[in-house]
N, CA, C, O and CB atoms as a CASP TS submission, in Angstrom:
PFRMAT TS
TARGET T0000
AUTHOR 0000-0000-0000
METHOD Language model
MODEL 1
PARENT N/A
ATOM      1  N   MET     1     163.260 -36.210 -13.374  1.00  0.00           N
ATOM      2  CA  MET     1     164.124 -35.699 -12.390  1.00  0.00           C
ATOM      3  C   MET     1     164.262 -34.214 -12.577  1.00  0.00           C
ATOM      4  O   MET     1     164.511 -33.730 -13.681  1.00  0.00           O
ATOM      5  CB  MET     1     165.447 -36.385 -12.437  1.00  0.00           C
ATOM      6  N   THR     2     164.099 -33.502 -11.499  1.00  0.00           N
ATOM      7  CA  THR     2     164.183 -32.043 -11.577  1.00  0.00           C
ATOM      8  C   THR     2     165.223 -31.555 -10.545  1.00  0.00           C
ATOM      9  O   THR     2     165.229 -31.999  -9.397  1.00  0.00           O
ATOM     10  CB  THR     2     162.770 -31.381 -11.319  1.00  0.00           C
ATOM     11  N   VAL     3     166.077 -30.658 -10.970  1.00  0.00           N
ATOM     12  CA  VAL     3     167.082 -30.112 -10.022  1.00  0.00           C
ATOM     13  C   VAL     3     166.992 -28.586 -10.190  1.00  0.00           C
ATOM     14  O   VAL     3     167.156 -28.095 -11.307  1.00  0.00           O
ATOM     15  CB  VAL     3     168.598 -30.676 -10.315  1.00  0.00           C
ATOM     16  N   ASN     4     166.748 -27.857  -9.165  1.00  0.00           N
ATOM     17  CA  ASN     4     166.732 -26.421  -9.200  1.00  0.00           C
ATOM     18  C   ASN     4     167.773 -25.808  -8.252  1.00  0.00           C
ATOM     19  O   ASN     4     167.820 -26.173  -7.077  1.00  0.00           O
ATOM     20  CB  ASN     4     165.355 -25.924  -8.855  1.00  0.00           C
ATOM     21  N   ASN     5     168.566 -24.928  -8.721  1.00  0.00           N
ATOM     22  CA  ASN     5     169.582 -24.252  -7.872  1.00  0.00           C
ATOM     23  C   ASN     5     169.334 -22.785  -8.040  1.00  0.00           C
ATOM     24  O   ASN     5     169.207 -22.294  -9.161  1.00  0.00           O
ATOM     25  CB  ASN     5     171.085 -24.637  -8.266  1.00  0.00           C
ATOM     26  N   VAL     6     169.261 -22.047  -6.889  1.00  0.00           N
ATOM     27  CA  VAL     6     169.057 -20.573  -6.931  1.00  0.00           C
ATOM     28  C   VAL     6     170.355 -19.970  -6.478  1.00  0.00           C
ATOM     29  O   VAL     6     170.817 -20.262  -5.376  1.00  0.00           O
ATOM     30  CB  VAL     6     167.835 -20.084  -6.014  1.00  0.00           C
ATOM     31  N   TYR     7     170.985 -19.100  -7.330  1.00  0.00           N
ATOM     32  CA  TYR     7     172.247 -18.487  -7.044  1.00  0.00           C
ATOM     33  C   TYR     7     172.018 -17.028  -6.618  1.00  0.00           C
ATOM     34  O   TYR     7     171.106 -16.353  -7.096  1.00  0.00           O
ATOM     35  CB  TYR     7     173.179 -18.576  -8.266  1.00  0.00           C
ATOM     36  N   ASN     8     172.894 -16.564  -5.686  1.00  0.00           N
ATOM     37  CA  ASN     8     172.798 -15.181  -5.306  1.00  0.00           C
ATOM     38  C   ASN     8     173.792 -14.358  -6.156  1.00  0.00           C
ATOM     39  O   ASN     8     174.450 -14.931  -7.024  1.00  0.00           O
ATOM     40  CB  ASN     8     173.074 -15.014  -3.783  1.00  0.00           C
ATOM     41  N   GLY     9     173.913 -13.100  -5.943  1.00  0.00           N
ATOM     42  CA  GLY     9     174.768 -12.243  -6.784  1.00  0.00           C
ATOM     43  C   GLY     9     176.222 -12.614  -6.801  1.00  0.00           C
ATOM     44  O   GLY     9     176.923 -12.322  -7.770  1.00  0.00           O
ATOM     45  N   ASP    10     176.708 -13.266  -5.728  1.00  0.00           N
ATOM     46  CA  ASP    10     178.095 -13.677  -5.635  1.00  0.00           C
ATOM     47  C   ASP    10     178.464 -14.930  -6.402  1.00  0.00           C
ATOM     48  O   ASP    10     179.638 -15.264  -6.559  1.00  0.00           O
ATOM     49  CB  ASP    10     178.433 -13.873  -4.244  1.00  0.00           C
ATOM     50  N   GLY    11     177.438 -15.613  -6.873  1.00  0.00           N
ATOM     51  CA  GLY    11     177.640 -16.834  -7.612  1.00  0.00           C
ATOM     52  C   GLY    11     177.548 -18.063  -6.670  1.00  0.00           C
ATOM     53  O   GLY    11     177.723 -19.190  -7.132  1.00  0.00           O
ATOM     54  N   ALA    12     177.284 -17.869  -5.388  1.00  0.00           N
ATOM     55  CA  ALA    12     177.097 -18.943  -4.440  1.00  0.00           C
ATOM     56  C   ALA    12     175.669 -19.451  -4.510  1.00  0.00           C
ATOM     57  O   ALA    12     174.779 -18.692  -4.895  1.00  0.00           O
ATOM     58  CB  ALA    12     177.438 -18.483  -3.025  1.00  0.00           C
ATOM     59  N   ILE    13     175.415 -20.685  -4.160  1.00  0.00           N
ATOM     60  CA  ILE    13     174.044 -21.227  -4.216  1.00  0.00           C
ATOM     61  C   ILE    13     173.354 -20.817  -2.883  1.00  0.00           C
ATOM     62  O   ILE    13     173.862 -21.082  -1.793  1.00  0.00           O
ATOM     63  CB  ILE    13     174.045 -22.846  -4.423  1.00  0.00           C
ATOM     64  N   ASP    14     172.154 -20.146  -3.025  1.00  0.00           N
ATOM     65  CA  ASP    14     171.339 -19.770  -1.891  1.00  0.00           C
ATOM     66  C   ASP    14     170.447 -20.930  -1.490  1.00  0.00           C
ATOM     67  O   ASP    14     170.282 -21.187  -0.297  1.00  0.00           O
ATOM     68  CB  ASP    14     170.504 -18.530  -2.210  1.00  0.00           C
ATOM     69  N   SER    15     169.881 -21.620  -2.427  1.00  0.00           N
ATOM     70  CA  SER    15     168.988 -22.715  -2.123  1.00  0.00           C
ATOM     71  C   SER    15     169.058 -23.747  -3.220  1.00  0.00           C
ATOM     72  O   SER    15     169.403 -23.448  -4.363  1.00  0.00           O
ATOM     73  CB  SER    15     167.561 -22.220  -1.940  1.00  0.00           C
ATOM     74  N   MET    16     168.716 -24.995  -2.842  1.00  0.00           N
ATOM     75  CA  MET    16     168.820 -26.102  -3.786  1.00  0.00           C
ATOM     76  C   MET    16     167.562 -27.003  -3.544  1.00  0.00           C
ATOM     77  O   MET    16     167.187 -27.255  -2.398  1.00  0.00           O
ATOM     78  CB  MET    16     170.211 -26.921  -3.586  1.00  0.00           C
ATOM     79  N   GLN    17     166.940 -27.466  -4.622  1.00  0.00           N
ATOM     80  CA  GLN    17     165.812 -28.318  -4.510  1.00  0.00           C
ATOM     81  C   GLN    17     165.902 -29.449  -5.543  1.00  0.00           C
ATOM     82  O   GLN    17     166.039 -29.235  -6.747  1.00  0.00           O
ATOM     83  CB  GLN    17     164.536 -27.517  -4.676  1.00  0.00           C
ATOM     84  N   ASN    18     165.817 -30.648  -4.999  1.00  0.00           N
ATOM     85  CA  ASN    18     165.870 -31.880  -5.948  1.00  0.00           C
ATOM     86  C   ASN    18     164.542 -32.635  -5.764  1.00  0.00           C
ATOM     87  O   ASN    18     164.046 -32.757  -4.644  1.00  0.00           O
ATOM     88  CB  ASN    18     167.167 -32.899  -5.610  1.00  0.00           C
ATOM     89  N   SER    19     163.963 -33.148  -6.888  1.00  0.00           N
ATOM     90  CA  SER    19     162.805 -33.977  -6.779  1.00  0.00           C
ATOM     91  C   SER    19     162.955 -35.094  -7.790  1.00  0.00           C
ATOM     92  O   SER    19     163.580 -34.930  -8.838  1.00  0.00           O
ATOM     93  CB  SER    19     161.507 -33.171  -6.996  1.00  0.00           C
ATOM     94  N   TYR    20     162.362 -36.246  -7.453  1.00  0.00           N
ATOM     95  CA  TYR    20     162.429 -37.425  -8.364  1.00  0.00           C
ATOM     96  C   TYR    20     161.057 -38.150  -8.322  1.00  0.00           C
ATOM     97  O   TYR    20     160.493 -38.357  -7.247  1.00  0.00           O
ATOM     98  CB  TYR    20     163.624 -38.429  -7.934  1.00  0.00           C
ATOM     99  N   GLN    21     160.564 -38.509  -9.440  1.00  0.00           N
ATOM    100  CA  GLN    21     159.301 -39.226  -9.573  1.00  0.00           C
ATOM    101  C   GLN    21     159.484 -40.506 -10.321  1.00  0.00           C
ATOM    102  O   GLN    21     159.981 -40.494 -11.447  1.00  0.00           O
ATOM    103  CB  GLN    21     158.272 -38.377 -10.262  1.00  0.00           C
ATOM    104  N   GLN    22     159.103 -41.608  -9.740  1.00  0.00           N
ATOM    105  CA  GLN    22     159.317 -42.904 -10.455  1.00  0.00           C
ATOM    106  C   GLN    22     158.074 -43.208 -11.275  1.00  0.00           C
ATOM    107  O   GLN    22     156.959 -42.977 -10.809  1.00  0.00           O
ATOM    108  CB  GLN    22     159.617 -44.095  -9.441  1.00  0.00           C
ATOM    109  N   ASN    23     158.244 -43.722 -12.487  1.00  0.00           N
ATOM    110  CA  ASN    23     157.115 -44.036 -13.352  1.00  0.00           C
ATOM    111  C   ASN    23     156.520 -45.385 -12.880  1.00  0.00           C
ATOM    112  O   ASN    23     157.159 -46.165 -12.174  1.00  0.00           O
ATOM    113  CB  ASN    23     157.562 -44.096 -14.876  1.00  0.00           C
ATOM    114  N   GLU    24     155.308 -45.605 -13.296  1.00  0.00           N
ATOM    115  CA  GLU    24     154.597 -46.827 -12.868  1.00  0.00           C
ATOM    116  C   GLU    24     155.196 -48.008 -13.586  1.00  0.00           C
ATOM    117  O   GLU    24     155.682 -47.893 -14.711  1.00  0.00           O
ATOM    118  CB  GLU    24     153.065 -46.733 -13.153  1.00  0.00           C
ATOM    119  N   VAL    25     155.155 -49.142 -12.924  1.00  0.00           N
ATOM    120  CA  VAL    25     155.695 -50.382 -13.487  1.00  0.00           C
ATOM    121  C   VAL    25     154.457 -51.158 -14.056  1.00  0.00           C
ATOM    122  O   VAL    25     153.418 -51.219 -13.398  1.00  0.00           O
ATOM    123  CB  VAL    25     156.516 -51.252 -12.360  1.00  0.00           C
ATOM    124  N   PRO    26     154.574 -51.727 -15.239  1.00  0.00           N
ATOM    125  CA  PRO    26     153.385 -52.374 -15.827  1.00  0.00           C
ATOM    126  C   PRO    26     153.006 -53.589 -15.002  1.00  0.00           C
ATOM    127  O   PRO    26     153.886 -54.244 -14.444  1.00  0.00           O
ATOM    128  CB  PRO    26     153.641 -52.786 -17.306  1.00  0.00           C
ATOM    129  N   GLY    27     151.743 -53.904 -14.910  1.00  0.00           N
ATOM    130  CA  GLY    27     151.252 -55.069 -14.149  1.00  0.00           C
ATOM    131  C   GLY    27     151.503 -56.331 -14.921  1.00  0.00           C
ATOM    132  O   GLY    27     152.001 -56.294 -16.046  1.00  0.00           O
ATOM    133  N   PRO    28     151.145 -57.497 -14.297  1.00  0.00           N
ATOM    134  CA  PRO    28     151.412 -58.746 -14.952  1.00  0.00           C
ATOM    135  C   PRO    28     150.552 -59.018 -16.191  1.00  0.00           C
ATOM    136  O   PRO    28     150.971 -59.783 -17.059  1.00  0.00           O
ATOM    137  CB  PRO    28     151.230 -59.830 -13.987  1.00  0.00           C
ATOM    138  N   VAL    29     149.399 -58.432 -16.295  1.00  0.00           N
ATOM    139  CA  VAL    29     148.478 -58.715 -17.409  1.00  0.00           C
ATOM    140  C   VAL    29     149.071 -58.275 -18.752  1.00  0.00           C
ATOM    141  O   VAL    29     149.001 -59.091 -19.672  1.00  0.00           O
ATOM    142  CB  VAL    29     147.128 -58.007 -17.177  1.00  0.00           C
ATOM    143  N   PRO    30     149.630 -57.115 -18.973  1.00  0.00           N
ATOM    144  CA  PRO    30     150.217 -56.790 -20.254  1.00  0.00           C
ATOM    145  C   PRO    30     151.446 -57.730 -20.569  1.00  0.00           C
ATOM    146  O   PRO    30     151.681 -58.115 -21.715  1.00  0.00           O
ATOM    147  CB  PRO    30     150.648 -55.287 -20.258  1.00  0.00           C
ATOM    148  N   ILE    31     152.201 -58.069 -19.495  1.00  0.00           N
ATOM    149  CA  ILE    31     153.329 -58.946 -19.710  1.00  0.00           C
ATOM    150  C   ILE    31     152.927 -60.323 -20.182  1.00  0.00           C
ATOM    151  O   ILE    31     153.545 -60.900 -21.076  1.00  0.00           O
ATOM    152  CB  ILE    31     154.118 -59.061 -18.467  1.00  0.00           C
ATOM    153  N   LEU    32     151.835 -60.860 -19.537  1.00  0.00           N
ATOM    154  CA  LEU    32     151.331 -62.199 -19.954  1.00  0.00           C
ATOM    155  C   LEU    32     150.733 -62.106 -21.372  1.00  0.00           C
ATOM    156  O   LEU    32     150.861 -63.040 -22.164  1.00  0.00           O
ATOM    157  CB  LEU    32     150.239 -62.738 -18.930  1.00  0.00           C
ATOM    158  N   GLY    33     150.104 -61.016 -21.673  1.00  0.00           N
ATOM    159  CA  GLY    33     149.549 -60.809 -23.040  1.00  0.00           C
ATOM    160  C   GLY    33     150.635 -60.805 -24.105  1.00  0.00           C
ATOM    161  O   GLY    33     150.485 -61.406 -25.169  1.00  0.00           O
ATOM    162  N   ALA    34     151.709 -60.132 -23.809  1.00  0.00           N
ATOM    163  CA  ALA    34     152.822 -60.107 -24.729  1.00  0.00           C
ATOM    164  C   ALA    34     153.456 -61.444 -24.912  1.00  0.00           C
ATOM    165  O   ALA    34     153.917 -61.757 -26.010  1.00  0.00           O
ATOM    166  CB  ALA    34     153.831 -59.149 -24.276  1.00  0.00           C
ATOM    167  N   GLY    35     153.502 -62.271 -23.853  1.00  0.00           N
ATOM    168  CA  GLY    35     154.046 -63.598 -23.942  1.00  0.00           C
ATOM    169  C   GLY    35     153.153 -64.535 -24.786  1.00  0.00           C
ATOM    170  O   GLY    35     153.620 -65.346 -25.586  1.00  0.00           O
ATOM    171  N   MET    36     151.816 -64.361 -24.548  1.00  0.00           N
ATOM    172  CA  MET    36     150.883 -65.154 -25.378  1.00  0.00           C
ATOM    173  C   MET    36     151.000 -64.801 -26.891  1.00  0.00           C
ATOM    174  O   MET    36     150.973 -65.668 -27.764  1.00  0.00           O
ATOM    175  CB  MET    36     149.419 -64.917 -24.895  1.00  0.00           C
ATOM    176  N   ALA    37     151.127 -63.522 -27.131  1.00  0.00           N
ATOM    177  CA  ALA    37     151.217 -63.051 -28.545  1.00  0.00           C
ATOM    178  C   ALA    37     152.505 -63.660 -29.140  1.00  0.00           C
ATOM    179  O   ALA    37     152.494 -64.145 -30.271  1.00  0.00           O
ATOM    180  CB  ALA    37     151.238 -61.424 -28.640  1.00  0.00           C
ATOM    181  N   PHE    38     153.581 -63.633 -28.397  1.00  0.00           N
ATOM    182  CA  PHE    38     154.829 -64.188 -28.915  1.00  0.00           C
ATOM    183  C   PHE    38     154.757 -65.644 -29.199  1.00  0.00           C
ATOM    184  O   PHE    38     155.286 -66.118 -30.204  1.00  0.00           O
ATOM    185  CB  PHE    38     155.926 -63.944 -27.975  1.00  0.00           C
ATOM    186  N   GLY    39     154.079 -66.395 -28.287  1.00  0.00           N
ATOM    187  CA  GLY    39     153.886 -67.842 -28.549  1.00  0.00           C
ATOM    188  C   GLY    39     153.059 -68.093 -29.712  1.00  0.00           C
ATOM    189  O   GLY    39     153.384 -68.989 -30.492  1.00  0.00           O
ATOM    190  N   PHE    40     151.978 -67.364 -29.914  1.00  0.00           N
ATOM    191  CA  PHE    40     151.094 -67.499 -31.058  1.00  0.00           C
ATOM    192  C   PHE    40     151.838 -67.254 -32.374  1.00  0.00           C
ATOM    193  O   PHE    40     151.660 -67.973 -33.357  1.00  0.00           O
ATOM    194  CB  PHE    40     149.923 -66.535 -30.929  1.00  0.00           C
ATOM    195  N   SER    41     152.691 -66.196 -32.356  1.00  0.00           N
ATOM    196  CA  SER    41     153.424 -65.924 -33.568  1.00  0.00           C
ATOM    197  C   SER    41     154.420 -66.985 -33.904  1.00  0.00           C
ATOM    198  O   SER    41     154.662 -67.279 -35.075  1.00  0.00           O
ATOM    199  CB  SER    41     154.105 -64.637 -33.464  1.00  0.00           C
ATOM    200  N   ARG    42     155.004 -67.566 -32.876  1.00  0.00           N
ATOM    201  CA  ARG    42     155.934 -68.744 -33.114  1.00  0.00           C
ATOM    202  C   ARG    42     155.226 -69.872 -33.698  1.00  0.00           C
ATOM    203  O   ARG    42     155.747 -70.461 -34.645  1.00  0.00           O
ATOM    204  CB  ARG    42     156.602 -69.218 -31.835  1.00  0.00           C
ATOM    205  N   LYS    43     154.068 -70.251 -33.230  1.00  0.00           N
ATOM    206  CA  LYS    43     153.234 -71.347 -33.780  1.00  0.00           C
ATOM    207  C   LYS    43     152.865 -71.058 -35.252  1.00  0.00           C
ATOM    208  O   LYS    43     152.981 -71.916 -36.127  1.00  0.00           O
ATOM    209  CB  LYS    43     151.927 -71.529 -32.919  1.00  0.00           C
ATOM    210  N   LEU    44     152.430 -69.852 -35.474  1.00  0.00           N
ATOM    211  CA  LEU    44     152.058 -69.508 -36.818  1.00  0.00           C
ATOM    212  C   LEU    44     153.283 -69.536 -37.815  1.00  0.00           C
ATOM    213  O   LEU    44     153.163 -69.932 -38.975  1.00  0.00           O
ATOM    214  CB  LEU    44     151.406 -68.121 -36.803  1.00  0.00           C
ATOM    215  N   ARG    45     154.380 -69.120 -37.317  1.00  0.00           N
ATOM    216  CA  ARG    45     155.606 -69.153 -38.165  1.00  0.00           C
ATOM    217  C   ARG    45     155.994 -70.613 -38.487  1.00  0.00           C
ATOM    218  O   ARG    45     156.399 -70.938 -39.603  1.00  0.00           O
ATOM    219  CB  ARG    45     156.808 -68.421 -37.436  1.00  0.00           C
ATOM    220  N   ARG    46     155.855 -71.466 -37.475  1.00  0.00           N
ATOM    221  CA  ARG    46     156.203 -72.863 -37.723  1.00  0.00           C
ATOM    222  C   ARG    46     155.260 -73.498 -38.761  1.00  0.00           C
ATOM    223  O   ARG    46     155.678 -74.233 -39.656  1.00  0.00           O
ATOM    224  CB  ARG    46     156.156 -73.661 -36.406  1.00  0.00           C
ATOM    225  N   ARG    47     153.949 -73.170 -38.591  1.00  0.00           N
ATOM    226  CA  ARG    47     152.941 -73.689 -39.500  1.00  0.00           C
ATOM    227  C   ARG    47     153.180 -73.245 -40.929  1.00  0.00           C
ATOM    228  O   ARG    47     153.058 -74.043 -41.858  1.00  0.00           O
ATOM    229  CB  ARG    47     151.573 -73.257 -39.055  1.00  0.00           C
ATOM    230  N   ILE    48     153.534 -71.929 -41.117  1.00  0.00           N
ATOM    231  CA  ILE    48     153.785 -71.353 -42.417  1.00  0.00           C
ATOM    232  C   ILE    48     154.978 -72.003 -43.072  1.00  0.00           C
ATOM    233  O   ILE    48     154.934 -72.349 -44.253  1.00  0.00           O
ATOM    234  CB  ILE    48     153.995 -69.867 -42.306  1.00  0.00           C
ATOM    235  N   GLN    49     156.105 -72.182 -42.273  1.00  0.00           N
ATOM    236  CA  GLN    49     157.343 -72.782 -42.793  1.00  0.00           C
ATOM    237  C   GLN    49     157.155 -74.239 -43.143  1.00  0.00           C
ATOM    238  O   GLN    49     157.806 -74.747 -44.055  1.00  0.00           O
ATOM    239  CB  GLN    49     158.468 -72.644 -41.783  1.00  0.00           C
ATOM    240  N   GLY    50     156.246 -74.940 -42.409  1.00  0.00           N
ATOM    241  CA  GLY    50     155.999 -76.342 -42.700  1.00  0.00           C
ATOM    242  C   GLY    50     155.270 -76.535 -44.018  1.00  0.00           C
ATOM    243  O   GLY    50     155.368 -77.604 -44.620  1.00  0.00           O
ATOM    244  N   GLN    51     154.527 -75.508 -44.490  1.00  0.00           N
ATOM    245  CA  GLN    51     153.746 -75.662 -45.678  1.00  0.00           C
ATOM    246  C   GLN    51     154.505 -75.267 -46.951  1.00  0.00           C
ATOM    247  O   GLN    51     154.005 -75.436 -48.063  1.00  0.00           O
ATOM    248  CB  GLN    51     152.505 -74.859 -45.553  1.00  0.00           C
ATOM    249  N   ARG    52     155.695 -74.749 -46.769  1.00  0.00           N
ATOM    250  CA  ARG    52     156.508 -74.398 -47.940  1.00  0.00           C
ATOM    251  C   ARG    52     156.904 -75.575 -48.782  1.00  0.00           C
ATOM    252  O   ARG    52     157.219 -76.640 -48.252  1.00  0.00           O
ATOM    253  CB  ARG    52     157.730 -73.692 -47.512  1.00  0.00           C
ATOM    254  N   VAL    53     156.895 -75.411 -50.054  1.00  0.00           N
ATOM    255  CA  VAL    53     157.313 -76.480 -50.924  1.00  0.00           C
ATOM    256  C   VAL    53     158.733 -76.284 -51.330  1.00  0.00           C
ATOM    257  O   VAL    53     159.092 -75.240 -51.874  1.00  0.00           O
ATOM    258  CB  VAL    53     156.430 -76.571 -52.132  1.00  0.00           C
ATOM    259  N   THR    54     159.585 -77.314 -51.065  1.00  0.00           N
ATOM    260  CA  THR    54     160.979 -77.230 -51.455  1.00  0.00           C
ATOM    261  C   THR    54     161.182 -77.956 -52.790  1.00  0.00           C
ATOM    262  O   THR    54     160.567 -78.985 -53.069  1.00  0.00           O
ATOM    263  CB  THR    54     161.892 -77.830 -50.354  1.00  0.00           C
ATOM    264  N   GLY    55     162.019 -77.408 -53.552  1.00  0.00           N
ATOM    265  CA  GLY    55     162.191 -78.218 -54.752  1.00  0.00           C
ATOM    266  C   GLY    55     162.879 -77.442 -55.762  1.00  0.00           C
ATOM    267  O   GLY    55     163.127 -77.940 -56.860  1.00  0.00           O
TER
END
C-alpha cells in the first residue's frame, strides 16, 4: 500500500495519491501438496510410535 501526500507552503495538502496492490493467492496444487505431506507425516509418526518398546 502506498500513500503520497504533497503539501504546499501553507501546510495544506495540494494533491493526494493512494494505490493498493493485492498479492497473488496460491493455487490449489500447493495447498493439496501440503495436505498430502501432512497426512504422510501423520502416518509415519504413527508407525514410529507403534514400534517403540515400552517396559
